[in-house]
PADREN-649030 format. One record per residue (C-alpha): residue number from 1; residue in three letters; x, y, z. Coordinates in nm, 2 decimals. Each point is the difference from the previous one (the first is absolute). Example, Ala and Ser with C-alpha at 12.3 -4.5 7.8 and 13.67 -1.06 7.14 Angstrom:
2
<n=1&res=ALA&x=1.23&y=-0.45&z=0.78>
<n=2&res=SER&x=0.14&y=0.34&z=-0.07>
//
This chain:
340
<n=1&res=MET&x=-0.13&y=5.02&z=10.61>
<n=2&res=ALA&x=0.20&y=-0.17&z=-0.28>
<n=3&res=VAL&x=-0.14&y=0.24&z=-0.29>
<n=4&res=ASP&x=0.07&y=0.30&z=0.24>
<n=5&res=THR&x=0.36&y=-0.11&z=0.06>
<n=6&res=SER&x=0.03&y=-0.05&z=-0.38>
<n=7&res=SER&x=-0.10&y=0.36&z=-0.07>
<n=8&res=GLN&x=0.23&y=0.14&z=0.28>
<n=9&res=SER&x=0.27&y=-0.18&z=-0.18>
<n=10&res=VAL&x=-0.05&y=0.16&z=-0.36>
<n=11&res=ALA&x=-0.07&y=0.36&z=0.15>
<n=12&res=LYS&x=0.35&y=-0.03&z=0.19>
<n=13&res=ALA&x=0.19&y=-0.15&z=-0.31>
<n=14&res=ALA&x=-0.19&y=0.30&z=-0.25>
<n=15&res=GLY&x=0.09&y=0.25&z=0.28>
<n=16&res=ASP&x=0.37&y=-0.14&z=-0.04>
<n=17&res=SER&x=0.03&y=-0.02&z=-0.35>
<n=18&res=ALA&x=-0.17&y=0.39&z=0.00>
<n=19&res=ARG&x=0.28&y=0.11&z=0.22>
<n=20&res=GLY&x=0.26&y=-0.17&z=-0.15>
<n=21&res=ARG&x=-0.05&y=0.14&z=-0.35>
<n=22&res=SER&x=-0.07&y=0.35&z=0.17>
<n=23&res=ARG&x=0.37&y=-0.06&z=0.18>
<n=24&res=GLY&x=0.14&y=-0.09&z=-0.36>
<n=25&res=THR&x=-0.18&y=0.30&z=-0.16>
<n=26&res=GLY&x=0.15&y=0.23&z=0.25>
<n=27&res=LYS&x=0.35&y=-0.20&z=0.00>
<n=28&res=ARG&x=-0.03&y=0.07&z=-0.43>
<n=29&res=ASN&x=-0.11&y=0.42&z=0.11>
<n=30&res=GLY&x=0.27&y=0.01&z=0.20>
<n=31&res=GLY&x=0.28&y=-0.19&z=-0.16>
<n=32&res=SER&x=-0.10&y=0.24&z=-0.35>
<n=33&res=ARG&x=0.00&y=0.33&z=0.20>
<n=34&res=GLY&x=0.33&y=-0.12&z=0.15>
<n=35&res=ALA&x=0.17&y=-0.07&z=-0.32>
<n=36&res=ALA&x=-0.07&y=0.32&z=-0.12>
<n=37&res=ARG&x=0.10&y=0.20&z=0.29>
<n=38&res=ARG&x=0.33&y=-0.19&z=-0.03>
<n=39&res=SER&x=0.02&y=0.10&z=-0.34>
<n=40&res=LEU&x=-0.14&y=0.36&z=0.06>
<n=41&res=SER&x=0.32&y=0.03&z=0.26>
<n=42&res=THR&x=0.27&y=-0.22&z=-0.24>
<n=43&res=HIS&x=-0.11&y=0.22&z=-0.33>
<n=44&res=TRP&x=-0.08&y=0.32&z=0.16>
<n=45&res=TYR&x=0.21&y=0.19&z=-0.20>
<n=46&res=ALA&x=-0.11&y=-0.17&z=-0.36>
<n=47&res=TRP&x=-0.36&y=0.08&z=0.13>
<n=48&res=ALA&x=0.12&y=0.34&z=0.05>
<n=49&res=MET&x=0.13&y=0.07&z=-0.34>
<n=50&res=VAL&x=-0.29&y=-0.18&z=-0.13>
<n=51&res=ALA&x=-0.26&y=0.22&z=0.20>
<n=52&res=PRO&x=0.05&y=0.34&z=-0.21>
<n=53&res=VAL&x=-0.05&y=-0.18&z=-0.34>
<n=54&res=VAL&x=-0.29&y=-0.19&z=0.13>
<n=55&res=LEU&x=-0.15&y=0.35&z=0.12>
<n=56&res=VAL&x=0.05&y=0.17&z=-0.29>
<n=57&res=ILE&x=-0.15&y=-0.29&z=-0.22>
<n=58&res=GLY&x=-0.33&y=-0.01&z=0.21>
<n=59&res=VAL&x=-0.03&y=0.40&z=-0.01>
<n=60&res=ILE&x=0.06&y=0.00&z=-0.42>
<n=61&res=ILE&x=-0.16&y=-0.29&z=-0.09>
<n=62&res=GLY&x=-0.21&y=-0.11&z=0.31>
<n=63&res=TYR&x=-0.22&y=0.37&z=0.04>
<n=64&res=PRO&x=-0.03&y=0.02&z=-0.42>
<n=65&res=LEU&x=-0.13&y=-0.39&z=0.01>
<n=66&res=VAL&x=-0.23&y=0.05&z=0.29>
<n=67&res=ARG&x=-0.12&y=0.31&z=-0.15>
<n=68&res=GLY&x=-0.08&y=-0.12&z=-0.35>
<n=69&res=ILE&x=-0.17&y=-0.28&z=0.15>
<n=70&res=TRP&x=-0.18&y=0.16&z=0.22>
<n=71&res=LEU&x=-0.09&y=0.32&z=-0.33>
<n=72&res=SER&x=-0.13&y=-0.36&z=-0.21>
<n=73&res=LEU&x=-0.29&y=-0.06&z=0.29>
<n=74&res=THR&x=-0.12&y=0.38&z=-0.12>
<n=75&res=ASP&x=-0.17&y=0.20&z=-0.26>
<n=76&res=ALA&x=0.32&y=0.25&z=0.04>
<n=77&res=ASN&x=0.06&y=0.23&z=-0.29>
<n=78&res=GLU&x=0.14&y=0.36&z=-0.03>
<n=79&res=ARG&x=-0.32&y=0.18&z=0.09>
<n=80&res=ASN&x=-0.10&y=-0.17&z=0.34>
<n=81&res=VAL&x=0.38&y=-0.08&z=0.14>
<n=82&res=GLU&x=0.12&y=0.26&z=0.26>
<n=83&res=ARG&x=0.17&y=0.33&z=-0.13>
<n=84&res=SER&x=0.05&y=0.33&z=0.04>
<n=85&res=ILE&x=-0.06&y=0.28&z=-0.22>
<n=86&res=GLY&x=0.15&y=0.34&z=0.08>
<n=87&res=VAL&x=-0.09&y=0.05&z=0.36>
<n=88&res=ASN&x=-0.29&y=-0.23&z=-0.02>
<n=89&res=HIS&x=0.04&y=-0.35&z=0.15>
<n=90&res=ILE&x=-0.24&y=-0.25&z=-0.16>
<n=91&res=PRO&x=-0.05&y=-0.32&z=0.18>
<n=92&res=ALA&x=-0.01&y=-0.36&z=-0.17>
<n=93&res=THR&x=-0.36&y=-0.11&z=-0.11>
<n=94&res=TYR&x=0.08&y=-0.34&z=-0.16>
<n=95&res=GLU&x=-0.22&y=-0.29&z=0.15>
<n=96&res=PHE&x=0.12&y=-0.35&z=0.08>
<n=97&res=VAL&x=-0.14&y=-0.25&z=-0.28>
<n=98&res=GLY&x=0.15&y=-0.32&z=0.06>
<n=99&res=VAL&x=0.13&y=-0.23&z=-0.26>
<n=100&res=ASP&x=-0.23&y=0.19&z=-0.28>
<n=101&res=ASN&x=0.32&y=0.14&z=-0.20>
<n=102&res=TYR&x=0.13&y=-0.35&z=0.00>
<n=103&res=VAL&x=-0.32&y=-0.14&z=-0.13>
<n=104&res=ASP&x=-0.03&y=0.26&z=-0.28>
<n=105&res=ALA&x=0.36&y=-0.06&z=-0.09>
<n=106&res=LEU&x=0.01&y=-0.36&z=-0.07>
<n=107&res=THR&x=-0.33&y=-0.01&z=-0.11>
<n=108&res=GLY&x=0.05&y=0.26&z=-0.25>
<n=109&res=ASN&x=0.19&y=-0.03&z=-0.34>
<n=110&res=GLN&x=0.27&y=0.29&z=0.04>
<n=111&res=PHE&x=0.20&y=-0.18&z=0.25>
<n=112&res=LEU&x=-0.04&y=-0.37&z=-0.16>
<n=113&res=ALA&x=0.12&y=0.17&z=-0.32>
<n=114&res=THR&x=0.28&y=0.18&z=0.13>
<n=115&res=LEU&x=0.08&y=-0.31&z=0.18>
<n=116&res=GLY&x=0.05&y=-0.20&z=-0.29>
<n=117&res=TRP&x=0.23&y=0.23&z=-0.15>
<n=118&res=THR&x=0.20&y=0.03&z=0.31>
<n=119&res=LEU&x=0.03&y=-0.37&z=-0.01>
<n=120&res=VAL&x=0.11&y=0.00&z=-0.38>
<n=121&res=TRP&x=0.21&y=0.27&z=0.08>
<n=122&res=THR&x=0.17&y=-0.19&z=0.28>
<n=123&res=VAL&x=0.05&y=-0.32&z=-0.14>
<n=124&res=ALA&x=0.13&y=0.12&z=-0.34>
<n=125&res=CYS&x=0.29&y=0.27&z=0.20>
<n=126&res=VAL&x=0.10&y=-0.31&z=0.25>
<n=127&res=SER&x=0.02&y=-0.24&z=-0.28>
<n=128&res=VAL&x=0.19&y=0.21&z=-0.26>
<n=129&res=THR&x=0.20&y=0.15&z=0.24>
<n=130&res=PHE&x=0.12&y=-0.34&z=0.16>
<n=131&res=ALA&x=0.09&y=-0.18&z=-0.33>
<n=132&res=LEU&x=0.21&y=0.28&z=-0.09>
<n=133&res=GLY&x=0.16&y=0.02&z=0.31>
<n=134&res=LEU&x=0.05&y=-0.39&z=-0.01>
<n=135&res=VAL&x=0.16&y=0.05&z=-0.32>
<n=136&res=LEU&x=0.21&y=0.33&z=0.05>
<n=137&res=ALA&x=0.08&y=-0.18&z=0.33>
<n=138&res=ASN&x=0.12&y=-0.30&z=-0.16>
<n=139&res=MET&x=0.21&y=0.20&z=-0.27>
<n=140&res=LEU&x=0.18&y=0.17&z=0.25>
<n=141&res=HIS&x=0.13&y=-0.28&z=0.23>
<n=142&res=ARG&x=0.18&y=-0.11&z=-0.32>
<n=143&res=LYS&x=0.36&y=0.13&z=-0.04>
<n=144&res=ILE&x=-0.03&y=0.24&z=-0.28>
<n=145&res=ALA&x=0.20&y=0.27&z=-0.08>
<n=146&res=GLY&x=-0.13&y=0.34&z=0.14>
<n=147&res=ARG&x=-0.22&y=-0.17&z=0.20>
<n=148&res=GLY&x=0.05&y=0.27&z=0.28>
<n=149&res=VAL&x=-0.11&y=0.29&z=-0.23>
<n=150&res=TYR&x=-0.32&y=-0.22&z=-0.10>
<n=151&res=ARG&x=-0.10&y=-0.01&z=0.34>
<n=152&res=MET&x=0.01&y=0.37&z=0.04>
<n=153&res=LEU&x=-0.19&y=0.06&z=-0.30>
<n=154&res=LEU&x=-0.26&y=-0.23&z=0.09>
<n=155&res=ILE&x=-0.01&y=0.13&z=0.37>
<n=156&res=LEU&x=-0.04&y=0.36&z=-0.13>
<n=157&res=PRO&x=-0.38&y=-0.03&z=-0.04>
<n=158&res=TRP&x=-0.06&y=-0.08&z=0.37>
<n=159&res=ALA&x=0.27&y=0.25&z=0.10>
<n=160&res=VAL&x=-0.22&y=0.30&z=-0.16>
<n=161&res=PRO&x=-0.27&y=0.11&z=0.18>
<n=162&res=GLY&x=-0.32&y=-0.13&z=-0.08>
<n=163&res=PHE&x=-0.18&y=0.34&z=-0.11>
<n=164&res=VAL&x=0.31&y=0.11&z=-0.19>
<n=165&res=SER&x=-0.03&y=-0.33&z=-0.21>
<n=166&res=VAL&x=-0.37&y=0.02&z=-0.05>
<n=167&res=PHE&x=-0.01&y=0.34&z=-0.17>
<n=168&res=ALA&x=0.31&y=-0.10&z=-0.20>
<n=169&res=TRP&x=-0.25&y=-0.27&z=-0.16>
<n=170&res=ARG&x=-0.28&y=0.24&z=0.01>
<n=171&res=PHE&x=0.25&y=0.18&z=-0.26>
<n=172&res=LEU&x=0.07&y=-0.27&z=-0.22>
<n=173&res=TYR&x=-0.36&y=-0.12&z=0.00>
<n=174&res=ASP&x=-0.11&y=0.35&z=-0.09>
<n=175&res=GLU&x=-0.22&y=-0.06&z=-0.37>
<n=176&res=ARG&x=0.14&y=0.31&z=-0.16>
<n=177&res=ARG&x=0.34&y=0.12&z=0.14>
<n=178&res=GLY&x=0.08&y=-0.39&z=0.15>
<n=179&res=ILE&x=0.30&y=-0.16&z=-0.07>
<n=180&res=LEU&x=-0.15&y=-0.33&z=-0.11>
<n=181&res=ASN&x=-0.24&y=0.14&z=-0.26>
<n=182&res=GLN&x=0.29&y=0.21&z=-0.14>
<n=183&res=VAL&x=0.16&y=-0.36&z=-0.05>
<n=184&res=LEU&x=-0.30&y=-0.14&z=-0.16>
<n=185&res=ALA&x=-0.06&y=0.31&z=-0.21>
<n=186&res=GLY&x=0.34&y=-0.04&z=-0.12>
<n=187&res=GLY&x=-0.08&y=-0.39&z=-0.13>
<n=188&res=GLY&x=-0.31&y=0.12&z=-0.13>
<n=189&res=ILE&x=-0.23&y=-0.10&z=0.26>
<n=190&res=ASP&x=-0.30&y=0.19&z=0.12>
<n=191&res=ALA&x=0.04&y=0.18&z=0.38>
<n=192&res=VAL&x=-0.13&y=-0.26&z=0.26>
<n=193&res=PRO&x=-0.22&y=0.19&z=0.30>
<n=194&res=TRP&x=0.18&y=-0.19&z=0.25>
<n=195&res=LEU&x=-0.16&y=0.20&z=0.30>
<n=196&res=ASN&x=-0.36&y=0.10&z=-0.22>
<n=197&res=ASP&x=-0.08&y=-0.35&z=-0.06>
<n=198&res=PRO&x=-0.17&y=-0.23&z=0.24>
<n=199&res=THR&x=0.16&y=-0.30&z=-0.11>
<n=200&res=TRP&x=0.38&y=0.16&z=-0.10>
<n=201&res=ALA&x=-0.02&y=0.19&z=0.36>
<n=202&res=LYS&x=-0.06&y=-0.36&z=0.18>
<n=203&res=PHE&x=0.31&y=-0.14&z=-0.17>
<n=204&res=SER&x=0.19&y=0.34&z=0.05>
<n=205&res=VAL&x=-0.02&y=0.01&z=0.36>
<n=206&res=ILE&x=0.06&y=-0.35&z=0.05>
<n=207&res=ALA&x=0.34&y=0.05&z=-0.18>
<n=208&res=VAL&x=0.09&y=0.31&z=0.21>
<n=209&res=ASN&x=-0.09&y=-0.24&z=0.33>
<n=210&res=VAL&x=0.21&y=-0.25&z=-0.12>
<n=211&res=TRP&x=0.33&y=0.19&z=-0.13>
<n=212&res=LEU&x=0.00&y=0.16&z=0.35>
<n=213&res=GLY&x=-0.06&y=-0.32&z=0.17>
<n=214&res=VAL&x=0.26&y=-0.24&z=-0.20>
<n=215&res=PRO&x=0.32&y=0.14&z=0.21>
<n=216&res=PHE&x=-0.15&y=-0.08&z=0.33>
<n=217&res=MET&x=-0.12&y=-0.33&z=-0.09>
<n=218&res=MET&x=0.33&y=-0.08&z=-0.20>
<n=219&res=VAL&x=0.22&y=0.11&z=0.27>
<n=220&res=ALA&x=-0.19&y=-0.23&z=0.28>
<n=221&res=LEU&x=0.02&y=-0.32&z=-0.27>
<n=222&res=LEU&x=0.38&y=0.07&z=-0.06>
<n=223&res=GLY&x=0.08&y=0.00&z=0.37>
<n=224&res=GLY&x=-0.16&y=-0.34&z=0.05>
<n=225&res=LEU&x=0.18&y=-0.15&z=-0.33>
<n=226&res=GLN&x=0.32&y=0.14&z=0.18>
<n=227&res=SER&x=-0.13&y=-0.22&z=0.29>
<n=228&res=ILE&x=-0.02&y=-0.34&z=-0.20>
<n=229&res=PRO&x=0.33&y=-0.22&z=0.03>
<n=230&res=GLY&x=0.16&y=-0.01&z=-0.33>
<n=231&res=GLU&x=0.13&y=-0.36&z=0.09>
<n=232&res=MET&x=-0.38&y=-0.10&z=-0.08>
<n=233&res=TYR&x=0.03&y=0.15&z=-0.35>
<n=234&res=GLU&x=0.33&y=-0.19&z=-0.06>
<n=235&res=ALA&x=-0.11&y=-0.33&z=0.14>
<n=236&res=ALA&x=-0.36&y=0.01&z=-0.22>
<n=237&res=GLU&x=0.22&y=0.10&z=-0.31>
<n=238&res=MET&x=0.19&y=-0.31&z=0.07>
<n=239&res=ASP&x=-0.30&y=-0.23&z=0.01>
<n=240&res=GLY&x=-0.08&y=0.11&z=-0.29>
<n=241&res=ALA&x=-0.24&y=0.30&z=0.06>
<n=242&res=ASN&x=-0.10&y=0.24&z=-0.30>
<n=243&res=ALA&x=-0.05&y=0.33&z=0.09>
<n=244&res=TRP&x=-0.36&y=0.02&z=0.02>
<n=245&res=GLN&x=0.03&y=-0.32&z=0.24>
<n=246&res=ARG&x=0.25&y=0.21&z=0.23>
<n=247&res=PHE&x=-0.20&y=0.30&z=0.04>
<n=248&res=ARG&x=-0.33&y=-0.20&z=0.04>
<n=249&res=HIS&x=0.12&y=-0.25&z=0.28>
<n=250&res=ILE&x=0.26&y=0.24&z=0.15>
<n=251&res=THR&x=-0.06&y=0.37&z=-0.06>
<n=252&res=LEU&x=-0.37&y=0.01&z=0.03>
<n=253&res=PRO&x=-0.05&y=-0.18&z=0.31>
<n=254&res=GLY&x=0.33&y=0.21&z=0.14>
<n=255&res=LEU&x=-0.21&y=0.30&z=-0.05>
<n=256&res=ARG&x=-0.34&y=-0.13&z=0.14>
<n=257&res=SER&x=0.09&y=0.19&z=0.34>
<n=258&res=VAL&x=0.09&y=0.32&z=-0.17>
<n=259&res=SER&x=-0.28&y=-0.01&z=-0.27>
<n=260&res=THR&x=-0.27&y=-0.07&z=0.28>
<n=261&res=THR&x=0.12&y=0.37&z=0.17>
<n=262&res=VAL&x=0.03&y=0.18&z=-0.32>
<n=263&res=ILE&x=-0.31&y=-0.11&z=-0.14>
<n=264&res=LEU&x=-0.21&y=0.11&z=0.32>
<n=265&res=LEU&x=0.16&y=0.33&z=0.03>
<n=266&res=SER&x=-0.02&y=0.04&z=-0.36>
<n=267&res=THR&x=-0.39&y=-0.05&z=-0.01>
<n=268&res=ILE&x=-0.06&y=0.21&z=0.28>
<n=269&res=TRP&x=0.21&y=0.28&z=-0.13>
<n=270&res=THR&x=-0.14&y=-0.05&z=-0.38>
<n=271&res=PHE&x=-0.37&y=-0.01&z=0.17>
<n=272&res=ASN&x=0.07&y=0.33&z=0.17>
<n=273&res=MET&x=0.18&y=0.15&z=-0.27>
<n=274&res=PHE&x=-0.14&y=0.36&z=0.04>
<n=275&res=PRO&x=0.25&y=0.22&z=-0.20>
<n=276&res=VAL&x=0.05&y=-0.17&z=-0.34>
<n=277&res=ILE&x=-0.37&y=0.00&z=-0.08>
<n=278&res=PHE&x=-0.08&y=0.34&z=0.15>
<n=279&res=LEU&x=0.32&y=0.19&z=-0.14>
<n=280&res=LEU&x=-0.03&y=-0.20&z=-0.34>
<n=281&res=THR&x=-0.37&y=0.03&z=-0.10>
<n=282&res=ARG&x=-0.22&y=0.08&z=0.31>
<n=283&res=GLY&x=-0.18&y=-0.29&z=-0.03>
<n=284&res=GLY&x=-0.12&y=0.10&z=-0.34>
<n=285&res=PRO&x=-0.11&y=-0.03&z=-0.27>
<n=286&res=GLY&x=-0.30&y=0.05&z=0.17>
<n=287&res=GLU&x=0.06&y=-0.28&z=0.24>
<n=288&res=ALA&x=0.17&y=-0.28&z=-0.18>
<n=289&res=THR&x=0.29&y=-0.01&z=0.21>
<n=290&res=GLN&x=-0.16&y=0.10&z=0.32>
<n=291&res=ILE&x=0.15&y=-0.25&z=0.29>
<n=292&res=LEU&x=-0.12&y=0.00&z=0.34>
<n=293&res=VAL&x=0.20&y=0.24&z=0.22>
<n=294&res=THR&x=-0.01&y=0.26&z=-0.29>
<n=295&res=GLN&x=-0.43&y=-0.01&z=0.01>
<n=296&res=ALA&x=0.05&y=0.00&z=0.37>
<n=297&res=TYR&x=0.21&y=0.28&z=0.01>
<n=298&res=LYS&x=-0.23&y=0.18&z=-0.27>
<n=299&res=PHE&x=-0.29&y=-0.05&z=0.20>
<n=300&res=SER&x=0.18&y=0.20&z=0.29>
<n=301&res=PHE&x=0.13&y=0.27&z=-0.24>
<n=302&res=GLU&x=-0.13&y=0.01&z=-0.32>
<n=303&res=ILE&x=-0.38&y=0.03&z=-0.02>
<n=304&res=SER&x=-0.18&y=0.21&z=0.18>
<n=305&res=PRO&x=-0.17&y=-0.02&z=0.24>
<n=306&res=ARG&x=0.28&y=-0.21&z=0.13>
<n=307&res=ASP&x=-0.09&y=-0.31&z=0.13>
<n=308&res=TYR&x=0.21&y=-0.10&z=0.29>
<n=309&res=ALA&x=-0.23&y=-0.31&z=0.11>
<n=310&res=GLN&x=0.02&y=-0.19&z=-0.33>
<n=311&res=SER&x=0.40&y=0.10&z=-0.05>
<n=312&res=SER&x=0.04&y=-0.16&z=0.33>
<n=313&res=THR&x=-0.23&y=-0.29&z=-0.08>
<n=314&res=TRP&x=0.20&y=-0.11&z=-0.28>
<n=315&res=GLY&x=0.34&y=0.09&z=0.19>
<n=316&res=VAL&x=-0.10&y=-0.28&z=0.25>
<n=317&res=LEU&x=-0.11&y=-0.24&z=-0.27>
<n=318&res=ILE&x=0.33&y=0.03&z=-0.17>
<n=319&res=LEU&x=0.19&y=-0.10&z=0.33>
<n=320&res=ILE&x=-0.26&y=-0.32&z=0.08>
<n=321&res=LEU&x=0.09&y=-0.10&z=-0.38>
<n=322&res=LEU&x=0.33&y=0.01&z=0.08>
<n=323&res=MET&x=0.01&y=-0.16&z=0.32>
<n=324&res=VAL&x=-0.21&y=-0.26&z=-0.14>
<n=325&res=PHE&x=0.25&y=-0.04&z=-0.31>
<n=326&res=ALA&x=0.30&y=-0.02&z=0.26>
<n=327&res=ALA&x=-0.18&y=-0.27&z=0.21>
<n=328&res=VAL&x=-0.11&y=-0.24&z=-0.24>
<n=329&res=TYR&x=0.37&y=0.11&z=-0.20>
<n=330&res=ARG&x=0.16&y=-0.15&z=0.36>
<n=331&res=ARG&x=-0.24&y=-0.29&z=0.01>
<n=332&res=VAL&x=0.09&y=-0.11&z=-0.33>
<n=333&res=LEU&x=0.40&y=0.02&z=0.07>
<n=334&res=ARG&x=-0.07&y=-0.19&z=0.31>
<n=335&res=LYS&x=-0.17&y=-0.26&z=-0.22>
<n=336&res=GLN&x=0.34&y=0.00&z=-0.19>
<n=337&res=GLY&x=0.22&y=-0.06&z=0.30>
<n=338&res=GLU&x=0.12&y=0.36&z=0.00>
<n=339&res=VAL&x=0.05&y=0.17&z=0.31>
<n=340&res=TRP&x=-0.15&y=0.39&z=0.00>
//
């Protein structure tokens, strides 16, 4: 009898606890739904203004992304996709192959070799661009004669359309008629195959991308420098700190928030810098300067038959790599105490 009474007490307590949890969950769900309704009713105008943008982005980015992921899981190419020839309509005959395309890409030599050069290209461009941008920003932050003119001239590469700048550099790099080789010939130096030698071609594309990227880096870092209070430099100078100590302990910490943002943006832009590579070398000579994004383009538009599945696979892998980099970058910043 005592055992029965104890069992009934335990069962009753368990029932009360379960009902309490369900009521608590219901309250939390109801509270979150209520908060969402209050937010919608309070900020309905903001939601109405944002909705068209979200819709457009969903159509422009969302559909191609989903379509690309689907194609990467098939064997789609120019010969088996849906197409029309005159009045004849040919249905799609490609098949689902799962992750075979990803396995082929990750186990093959082409993707890994292209990824290696893409990483070298990205690190070299971002590092040199940041260093030059920081030097120029510090120079223009000083009170010098003609500072406004210098700023305008240094921003000029950023104002010129990218393809125009690349074509101008292609003319400068021309092995027979280029200005660079003509200057070298005037000094008795043999012509340099800027775009026809694999090693020189890599240096050439990096130089052009740095030239295009320095203005953005300089402007961003100059804005960061102008936000650092001048009193900090004056106090440090009065305490006997030299120029290097002021730069190390005031300038660099003061630019940390700006630097982390511009480095992330520059890395993503450089990793996917299609115009410079495509317009300057088209990935050549051979495959020497081919980066991931230009190789994905080549799969879809240059080889025959056009391999849409492989191109989509490379595109998805590029997206995954950049997402992983952004996540790791954010985690490192959080460990350092940065809020991003």
